[in-house]
Kinemage of the C-alpha trace (Angstrom):
@kinemage 1
@onewidth
@group {chain A} dominant
@subgroup {mainchain}
@vectorlist {calphas} color= white
{ca glu a 1} P -45.691 27.457 -45.335
{ca gly a 2} L -46.784 24.349 -43.406
{ca gln a 3} L -49.358 26.166 -41.291
{ca leu a 4} L -50.703 28.188 -44.200
{ca arg a 5} L -50.986 25.026 -46.282
{ca lys a 6} L -52.937 23.363 -43.475
{ca tyr a 7} L -55.417 26.246 -43.369
{ca val a 8} L -55.814 26.219 -47.155
{ca asn a 9} L -56.463 22.467 -47.006
{ca ile a 10} L -59.149 23.034 -44.372
{ca leu a 11} L -60.704 25.705 -46.594
{ca ile a 12} L -60.752 23.355 -49.577
{ca thr a 13} L -62.096 20.412 -47.570
{ca met a 14} L -64.902 22.343 -45.913
{ca ser a 15} L -65.829 24.082 -49.173
{ca ile a 16} L -66.104 20.721 -50.897
{ca ser a 17} L -68.180 19.489 -47.969
{ca gly a 18} L -70.567 22.403 -48.425
{ca leu a 19} L -70.788 21.830 -52.172
{ca trp a 20} L -71.293 18.102 -51.665
{ca his a 21} L -74.489 18.844 -49.772
{ca gly a 22} L -75.819 20.962 -52.599
{ca leu a 23} L -74.961 23.578 -55.186
{ca thr a 24} L -76.767 26.425 -53.498
{ca leu a 25} L -75.575 29.527 -51.730
{ca asn a 26} L -76.896 28.104 -48.453
{ca phe a 27} L -74.560 25.120 -48.493
{ca ile a 28} L -71.611 27.237 -49.594
{ca ile a 29} L -72.215 29.549 -46.618
{ca trp a 30} L -72.696 26.536 -44.327
{ca gly a 31} L -69.339 25.140 -45.442
{ca phe a 32} L -67.669 28.549 -45.152
{ca ile a 33} L -68.871 29.044 -41.565
{ca his a 34} L -67.449 25.639 -40.672
{ca thr a 35} L -64.231 26.572 -42.477
{ca ile a 36} L -63.845 29.737 -40.431
{ca gly a 37} L -64.503 27.819 -37.206
{ca ser a 38} L -62.038 25.070 -38.088
{ca val a 39} L -59.316 27.513 -39.099
{ca ile a 40} L -59.766 29.618 -35.952
{ca ser a 41} L -59.696 26.473 -33.818
{ca asn a 42} L -56.512 25.278 -35.519
{ca ile a 43} L -54.834 28.676 -35.187
{ca ile a 44} L -55.631 28.778 -31.474
{ca glu a 45} L -54.395 25.206 -31.053
{ca asp a 46} L -51.158 26.012 -32.888
{ca ile a 47} L -50.577 29.110 -30.757
{ca thr a 48} L -51.294 27.324 -27.473
{ca lys a 49} L -48.902 24.507 -28.393
{ca lys a 50} L -46.111 27.065 -28.700
{ca his a 51} L -47.262 29.176 -25.748
{ca pro a 52} L -49.169 27.067 -23.204
{ca leu a 53} L -51.932 28.889 -21.373
{ca ser a 54} L -52.022 29.295 -17.634
{ca thr a 55} L -54.656 27.415 -15.661
{ca lys a 56} L -56.573 30.644 -14.999
{ca val a 57} L -56.708 31.527 -18.678
{ca thr a 58} L -57.716 27.973 -19.597
{ca lys a 59} L -60.619 28.063 -17.125
{ca ile a 60} L -61.967 31.091 -18.976
{ca phe a 61} L -60.888 30.124 -22.473
{ca val a 62} L -62.413 26.631 -22.600
{ca pro a 63} L -65.994 27.665 -21.692
{ca val a 64} L -65.809 30.595 -24.111
{ca gly a 65} L -64.618 28.199 -26.811
{ca ile a 66} L -67.486 25.809 -26.103
{ca ile a 67} L -70.037 28.613 -26.299
{ca met a 68} L -68.540 30.063 -29.488
{ca thr a 69} L -68.463 26.640 -31.135
{ca phe a 70} L -72.067 25.983 -30.152
{ca leu a 71} L -73.209 29.358 -31.459
{ca ser a 72} L -71.335 29.157 -34.763
{ca val a 73} L -72.449 25.601 -35.526
{ca thr a 74} L -76.028 26.406 -34.551
{ca phe a 75} L -75.937 29.530 -36.706
{ca ser a 76} L -74.596 27.560 -39.666
{ca trp a 77} L -77.510 25.132 -39.433
{ca ile a 78} L -79.833 28.004 -40.306
{ca phe a 79} L -78.353 27.918 -43.805
{ca phe a 80} L -78.271 24.140 -43.964
{ca asn a 81} L -81.950 23.736 -43.080
{ca ser a 82} L -83.378 26.683 -45.009
{ca lys a 83} L -84.888 25.914 -48.391
{ca asp a 84} L -83.162 28.952 -49.912
{ca phe a 85} L -81.027 31.950 -49.015
{ca asp a 86} L -84.021 34.284 -48.641
{ca thr a 87} L -85.562 31.974 -46.047
{ca ala a 88} L -82.282 31.966 -44.132
{ca lys a 89} L -82.177 35.776 -44.251
{ca ile a 90} L -85.721 35.988 -42.879
{ca phe a 91} L -84.854 33.564 -40.095
{ca ile a 92} L -81.725 35.528 -39.155
{ca asn a 93} L -83.654 38.790 -39.320
{ca asn a 94} L -86.212 37.359 -36.900
{ca ile a 95} L -83.419 36.388 -34.523
{ca leu a 96} L -81.852 39.846 -34.693
{ca asn a 97} L -85.229 41.516 -34.153
{ca phe a 98} L -85.949 39.414 -31.094
{ca asn a 99} L -87.673 42.274 -29.304
{ca lys a 100} L -90.390 42.187 -31.972
{ca thr a 101} L -91.095 38.498 -31.473
{ca asn a 102} L -93.195 36.979 -28.764
{ca ile a 103} L -91.119 35.031 -26.248
{ca asn a 104} L -94.290 33.252 -25.172
{ca thr a 105} L -94.176 31.255 -28.403
{ca val a 106} L -91.154 29.368 -27.046
{ca pro a 107} L -92.188 27.038 -24.240
{ca phe a 108} L -90.404 27.696 -20.971
{ca val a 109} L -89.410 24.032 -20.767
{ca val a 110} L -87.506 24.308 -24.062
{ca ile a 111} L -85.580 27.355 -22.862
{ca leu a 112} L -84.849 25.629 -19.559
{ca leu a 113} L -83.616 22.473 -21.303
{ca ile a 114} L -81.315 24.490 -23.568
{ca ile a 115} L -79.803 26.243 -20.556
{ca ile a 116} L -79.392 22.931 -18.704
{ca val a 117} L -77.689 21.265 -21.678
{ca ile a 118} L -75.278 24.179 -22.098
{ca leu a 119} L -74.449 24.141 -18.390
{ca leu a 120} L -73.978 20.365 -18.395
{ca asn a 121} L -71.198 20.790 -20.945
{ca phe a 122} L -69.154 22.601 -18.325
{ca phe a 123} L -69.640 19.912 -15.686
{ca glu a 124} L -69.612 16.823 -17.892
{ca thr a 125} L -66.543 15.149 -16.383
{ca lys a 126} L -67.519 15.778 -12.766
{ca leu a 127} L -71.101 14.738 -13.466
{ca lys a 128} L -69.981 11.512 -15.120
{ca glu a 129} L -67.644 10.674 -12.244
{ca ser a 130} L -70.338 11.439 -9.663
{ca leu a 131} L -72.915 9.331 -11.479
{ca gln a 132} L -70.487 6.419 -11.772
{ca lys a 133} L -69.683 6.682 -8.076
{ca ile a 134} L -73.373 6.729 -7.138
{ca leu a 135} L -74.168 3.760 -9.363
{ca asn a 136} L -71.186 1.776 -8.085
{ca glu a 137} L -72.105 2.364 -4.440
{ca lys a 138} L -75.812 1.571 -4.747
{ca ser a 139} L -77.444 -1.806 -4.777
{ca ile a 140} L -78.569 -3.440 -7.987
{ca val a 141} L -82.174 -2.487 -7.190
{ca val a 142} L -81.384 1.227 -6.798
{ca thr a 143} L -79.190 1.172 -9.898
{ca ser a 144} L -81.968 -0.517 -11.866
{ca ile a 145} L -84.495 2.080 -10.721
{ca ile a 146} L -82.174 4.937 -11.726
{ca ile a 147} L -81.596 3.396 -15.152
{ca phe a 148} L -85.334 2.789 -15.576
{ca val a 149} L -86.137 6.420 -14.694
{ca leu a 150} L -83.511 7.707 -17.135
{ca phe a 151} L -84.815 5.392 -19.849
{ca tyr a 152} L -88.376 6.550 -19.156
{ca leu a 153} L -87.327 10.207 -19.414
{ca ile a 154} L -85.654 9.533 -22.752
{ca leu a 155} L -88.815 7.899 -24.064
{ca lys a 156} L -91.058 10.584 -22.576
{ca phe a 157} L -89.184 13.545 -24.015
{ca gly a 158} L -87.956 11.893 -27.207
{ca pro a 159} L -89.703 12.207 -30.561
{ca asp a 160} L -92.894 10.261 -31.189
{ca thr a 161} L -91.705 9.094 -34.581
{ca val a 162} L -88.411 8.621 -36.319
{ca pro a 163} L -87.670 11.726 -38.382
{ca pro a 164} L -87.057 11.171 -42.088
{ca phe a 165} L -83.482 10.827 -43.246
{ca ile a 166} L -82.224 14.384 -43.790
{ca tyr a 167} L -80.853 13.759 -47.279
{ca phe a 168} L -84.250 12.628 -48.570
{ca ser a 169} L -85.319 16.282 -48.535
{ca phe a 170} L -82.771 17.368 -51.162
């Protein structure tokens, strides 16, 4: 009963979270998608605590988990950001009918950045360690230049203005 109770509690918590954002079908679906993801994640965690995975399985399982989490959370934001359920349906329909859309409307740089960000998730620890090693071994001048370039890139590719607070739109 302990595990089942935990999953019911997750269901209640995420449903309340969805309703807290608004009393529309969109927010209920948004909360439900997060509920499903949380419950699946907890079930997998409970199973792997009892039956630890081999290193080979973990190397496959972790990236798949990252991708599935990214996709489900991204999908749920369709409902969160749509003004109503019909708008969300249209958006999803456009995604599913991708062959009818024009890929040229999405800038290549955006697609490239999405791919890079997804790939960076898999190498985050090694990348962080490598960057720390490089910065520790370089002189203060080189380190300052690297930090300046990174700061410049953030400013260059960041938004021009501060977006309005999301809850002001409700």
